[in-house]
N, C-alpha and C positions, 0 to 999 in steps of 0.2 A: 504493500500500500504506500502511496506518496504522501508524506508528510505535508502539512502545510508550512510554508516561510515563515509564518509567524511563530510556529512553537519550534522550539530548539530540541525538545526530548519528548518522548511518551510519558504520557500520565496516568497514574493508577485511578480506578474508577472512585468517583465522588461517594462520599458518605450522604446517605439522605438526610440525616440527622445534621449534618453540619450546613446543608443547604437550609434545612428550618433554622438553625441558629443563626445564620447570618440575616437572612430574610426579616426574623424577628428581633436582631438586633439593630436592624434599619428602621424597622418599625419603631421600636423604642427610642431611637434617637430621634425619629420625627415627632414623637407623641411628647418629645420634653418641652416644657413651657418656655421657650426663648421668645416669646413674644412674635409679632406678625412683621416678619423682614422679606421683602420678596426677593433680595439677593441670596438668601438661604438655600444652599442646595439639598436638592430631597434624595437623601441618601436611599430610601426604599425605592425611588424609581432607578436610581444607579445599580443596586442588588437586585432587581426585578431583569433590566435588561441584562446585566451579566450573565445571569443564570438561564435568561431566555436564549441568548446567545450560545453557551456553553453545555447547557443541559435541556434542551426546547422540549424534550419529552416530558421532564419531571417537572419543570416550571411552565405554565401553560398560561394561556389568555384568562382562562377561568379564575386562576388562581391570583392573576392581576386586577382581575374584577372585584373580588372580594376584599384584598388589600385597599382598593381603593374605596370602597364603601364603608371600611373602618376609617380611614383616613377623611371622609365626607363626615361622619358622625362625630369623631375628634374635633375636626376645626369649625363644626358648625356651618357646613358649606352647602350650598345646594346639592342636595342627594344626586348622586350620579355624575357630579363634575370631577371628582378625582377617579372616579371607577372608568369613566369614558376615555379619560386621558391615559391611566395606566393600561387599559385596554389596548387602546391605540397603539401605544409605545411599545407593548409586548408583542402585536402584531406585527409591526414593522422589523423587531428585533429578530422574532422567528423568521421573518421573511428574506432576511438578509443575512442569517447567523452562519450557513456554510460560506457566502463569500467573504463576510468578515472575517473569518477565522484565518484567510490566506494572507492576511496583512500583519505588520507588526503593531505593538500596543500603541505606540502614537499616532499610526496612520489608522488605526481603529477609533482612537478618541476625535480624531478630525471627522470620520464618518459619521459618528453617533451624535457630533453635536449638534447636526439639522433635527436628530430624531428628538433628541430632548428638547430642542428650540421649538420643535412641532407641537409637542406635547404640553407645553407649557402655554403655547399661542392657542390650543385647543381648550384649556382650563379657561384661560382667560375671556375665550370668546364665549363660553357659557357662562361664565361669572357675569359678564358685562350682558348678555341677552337676557338675563334673570333680573337685572336692574342693579348688580352690585356696582361698587365704586372702584376706579381703577387703582391700582394697588401702587404705582409709581413706576418710574423708568429702570427702578432698581431690579425689575423682574426679568430686565434684559441680561443681567449678569450671572442668574440663576443656571442658566443650562452651559456657559462657559464655566462655570465652577464644578459643575456634573461631568463634563468633558475632561476637565483638567484632573477631576478625581479617578478618573477610567484606569488610568496606569496603576495608581496606588490600589485600587479596588482589585486588578486584575491580578496584581504580585501578590496580596494578601488573601484572596480567595483561591488561588489556584496553590499557595504553598503546602497545603495539606496531601496534595496529590501528585507532588513532584517526587521523582524517584531516585535513591540514592545515586550519587554520582559514579560512586567506585562499587558495584556490586561483586561481593566475595561468596566464599562457600558456605558463609553463616546467613546472607542476605542476598538470596537467588536473584530477585528483582533490582 
């Protein structure tokens, strides 16, 4: 099998408990009472897109919809605002996951940036159509911060799957 250029080694299978842990940790960060800062990156969106790209059969659009409903209830937003944004985000990430894995981490971040921007734009459009207020121009910085977090998230979330660099008799993998 030909390995994509972006990956320099084969990875071990991911533990489903690790996927759940990272998603719940990102959700917990989003639930922190940090105030309503439009430039604050959405770590749950970053984690969802990461697992949509790397494990599309385990983390799909339905899970993104459920996390979106949780965020809608938490923020008191229009029910379905985050659910629609996360669902669209996950759909696009799953659609482009095979192509995206052929690139390096920096190139992946550049290709994910418009996807994050579209998700924020969709959530903003739903908010404005429902009669909400414009949160300010700081909302344009959130997708940029999320794309900048992509290499860090990739390094952290793939770390448990990396194989030992020098296999030996006691560690066959």
